[in-house]
N, C-alpha and C positions, 0 to 999 in steps of 0.2 A: 420450522425446523425441528422442532419439539418431537414431530411424530417421526423424524428420521434418524437413521444411525448411520455413522460413518464405519466402513471398514472397507481395508484394504487401498483406501484412497477413495472410493466411489461412496456415493450415499443410497440408503436403501429405506423403503419403507419400513416401518419396526415389522419384525416376523416375518419378512419375506428375502427371498435371494433372488428377487428381480430387480435389478438397479432402477431410480426411483425418474423418472419424467415428469415435470410439471414444476407451475408456479408455486414459490414459499412465500408466507407471509410471517410478520410477526419484527422481532427486533432484526432479524434479518430477512432482507425481500430480495427476491430475483428469479431467473429460473434454473432449474437443473435439466438438463438432455442426458439419458441413458449414466445417469448417477453422479454426473459433471457438472459445476458451475458451468453457465451457458450466458453469457451478456452480461448487460448492465445489473449492478448488486447496490444495494444502499442496506446500510447496519446503521443502527441507533443503540444508544447508552440504555442502560436501566431507566436512566429519570426521563427518557423519551428525546433527550438531545441526539442531534445528527452526528454521528460517527465517522463512516467510511463512507465515500462514492466510488466505487470500483467498477472495473469490466474484467470478464473470462472469456478468453477464446481458446477454444481445445485444450479446455482444462489449464490452461496457463495465465498470468496475469497479463492483461494488455489496454494501452491507451492510458489515458491519466487516471490518476487515482489521488483522491485527497480527503484529508483526513482533519477533524477537529477536536479541540479539547473538550473536557467535560463542560466547561464556561462557556462554549460555543464560537471560539476562539480559534482561528484559523492555525494548523497544526502543518502540516506540509504538501506538496503537488511535487508527486513524480510520474514520468510516463514510464510506459512497461512496452518491452516487444518481444511477444515471443519467452515471455516469464522472467525478463531479464530488464533493470532498470536502464532506460535509453534515454539519452537528449538530458533537459536541463530540468535541474530538481531545486527546490528551496524550503528549507525546513525554519520553525520558529519556534523560539520557546514557551511556555505558557502564560509570561509576561506581555507578550506581544513583541519582543525585539527578536530580529533578525538569527536564527542559531548558524544556517551554513546554506551554501549555495554553491550550484558547482554542477557539471556533467558528467553522466554517465555513457559509458560506450561496452555494451555487449555485458553490460554487469557489473563493471569496473568503473572506478573513479577516474576520469579522464581531462585532461588540463587543469586550467587555475579554478582552487576551490578556496573560498574562505569561511571561515568559522570564527563566530562570537560566542562568547560566554554570556548568561544571562544579564549581567552586567553592561554590556555595549563593549566590552575589553575582544581584542581578537585572540583566540585561541590558537597560538604558534603550533601546537602540534596538530591540529587538524587542517593549518592553511596551508597552502602551497601549491606547486603544481604538479600533477601527477600522470602515469602513465601507466596502462597496464591494471589501474591500481593501486601501485605503488606509488609513492612521495618519491620525486627525484629533485626538487628543490623548493625552497622556501619562498 
């Protein structure tokens, strides 16, 4: 990735104007096709700890995205469809406590969501029933 530059949303090899195609290694690993991320990607933190597993299709987020904190603790799992969150998501705090869980529809919160503070108490402002991303009831 260090040998690539991003211009206009596309990746190029330094000092060229042809969009890059090939494999990328290093702190971020995956494939680029015609200047766009394509397929499975893995990203690591500076300390070598796994940070993110992701998938790209047609230059958009697709499938399961799974993130981890610096200490290796599970952070989140969210599914994407055509670049937008879709389906079930779960998020955790750094201390391992459940942060929130719920569903997405076309990139918007949908249905029942529950959110917790790091101390385990319910966060009432972020908990409730959602429709098209708007809270409609507690």
